[in-house]
NUDREN-735096 format. One record per residue (C-alpha): x, y, z. Coordinates in nm, 4 decimals. Each point is the difference from the previous one (the first is absolute). Last residue first. Example, Ala and Ser with C-alpha at 12.3 -4.5 7.8 and 13.67 -1.06 7.14 Angstrom:
% NUDREN-735096
{site {1.3670; -0.1060; 0.7140}},
{site {-0.1370; -0.3440; 0.0660}},
//
This chain:
% NUDREN-735096
{site {6.0459; -17.6108; 5.5128}},
{site {-0.3659; -0.0907; -0.0475}},
{site {0.0370; -0.1756; -0.3382}},
{site {-0.2291; 0.2510; -0.1639}},
{site {0.1897; 0.2910; 0.1538}},
{site {0.3326; -0.1491; -0.1233}},
{site {-0.1439; -0.0337; -0.3482}},
{site {-0.1099; 0.3646; -0.0010}},
{site {0.3419; 0.1120; 0.1209}},
{site {0.1773; -0.2048; -0.2693}},
{site {-0.2347; 0.1321; -0.2716}},
{site {0.0760; 0.3540; 0.1179}},
{site {0.3694; -0.0724; -0.0199}},
{site {-0.0462; -0.1251; -0.3558}},
{site {-0.1640; 0.3281; -0.0961}},
{site {0.2768; 0.1947; 0.1730}},
{site {0.2636; -0.1998; -0.1912}},
{site {-0.1733; 0.0906; -0.3309}},
{site {0.0070; 0.3669; 0.1044}},
{site {0.3735; -0.0284; 0.0840}},
{site {0.0617; -0.1587; -0.3402}},
{site {-0.1754; 0.2939; -0.1689}},
{site {0.1941; 0.2541; 0.2149}},
{site {0.3236; -0.1689; -0.1061}},
{site {-0.1028; 0.0147; -0.3644}},
{site {-0.0581; 0.3757; 0.0366}},
{site {0.3257; 0.0505; 0.1884}},
{site {0.2151; -0.1611; -0.2646}},
{site {0.3656; -0.0590; 0.0760}},
{site {0.0697; 0.0424; 0.3744}},
{site {-0.3482; -0.1069; 0.1039}},
{site {0.0023; -0.3006; -0.2318}},
{site {0.2039; -0.2113; 0.2410}},
{site {-0.2275; 0.0949; 0.2874}},
{site {-0.3104; -0.0788; -0.1954}},
{site {0.1437; -0.3356; -0.1040}},
{site {0.0751; -0.0897; 0.3621}},
{site {-0.3455; 0.1028; 0.1115}},
{site {-0.1571; -0.2039; -0.2778}},
{site {0.1969; -0.3098; 0.0985}},
{site {-0.0834; 0.0394; 0.3673}},
{site {-0.3716; 0.0333; -0.0826}},
{site {0.0073; -0.3037; -0.2293}},
{site {0.1639; -0.2056; 0.2773}},
{site {-0.2636; 0.1124; 0.2490}},
{site {-0.2759; -0.0809; -0.2485}},
{site {0.1332; -0.3507; -0.0511}},
{site {0.0294; -0.0535; 0.3746}},
{site {-0.3614; 0.1166; 0.0534}},
{site {-0.1300; -0.2259; -0.2803}},
{site {0.1648; -0.2922; 0.1751}},
{site {0.3057; -0.1676; -0.1403}},
{site {-0.0258; -0.3631; -0.1078}},
{site {0.2387; -0.2267; 0.1886}},
{site {0.2268; -0.1777; -0.2479}},
{site {0.3266; 0.0533; 0.1803}},
{site {-0.1365; -0.0233; 0.3521}},
{site {0.0927; -0.3678; 0.0471}},
{site {0.3623; 0.0759; -0.0845}},
{site {0.0445; 0.2334; 0.2951}},
{site {0.0723; 0.3508; -0.1014}},
{site {0.3370; 0.1761; 0.0535}},
{site {0.0380; 0.0706; -0.3715}},
{site {-0.0009; -0.3732; -0.0677}},
{site {0.0258; -0.2203; 0.3070}},
{site {-0.0221; -0.3758; -0.0249}},
{site {0.3282; -0.0144; -0.1912}},
{site {0.2007; 0.1128; 0.3067}},
{site {0.3310; 0.1359; -0.1218}},
{site {-0.0139; 0.3339; 0.1779}},
{site {-0.1543; -0.1484; 0.3096}},
//
């Protein structure tokens, strides 16, 4: 299905404009912060630790949201 216009990035066309949930947004933010922390770890350990702390805060929000949703 490489040339199938209905699929963009392996997603059906009807899901293109679906709004992401708060949980999905937090998970993406967490992954981004983890990646940045890893990249900074070889250059600037203090900045890396800061990003890691930010990621921890986001992870705590994720856990709290999952508890509220009953997962």
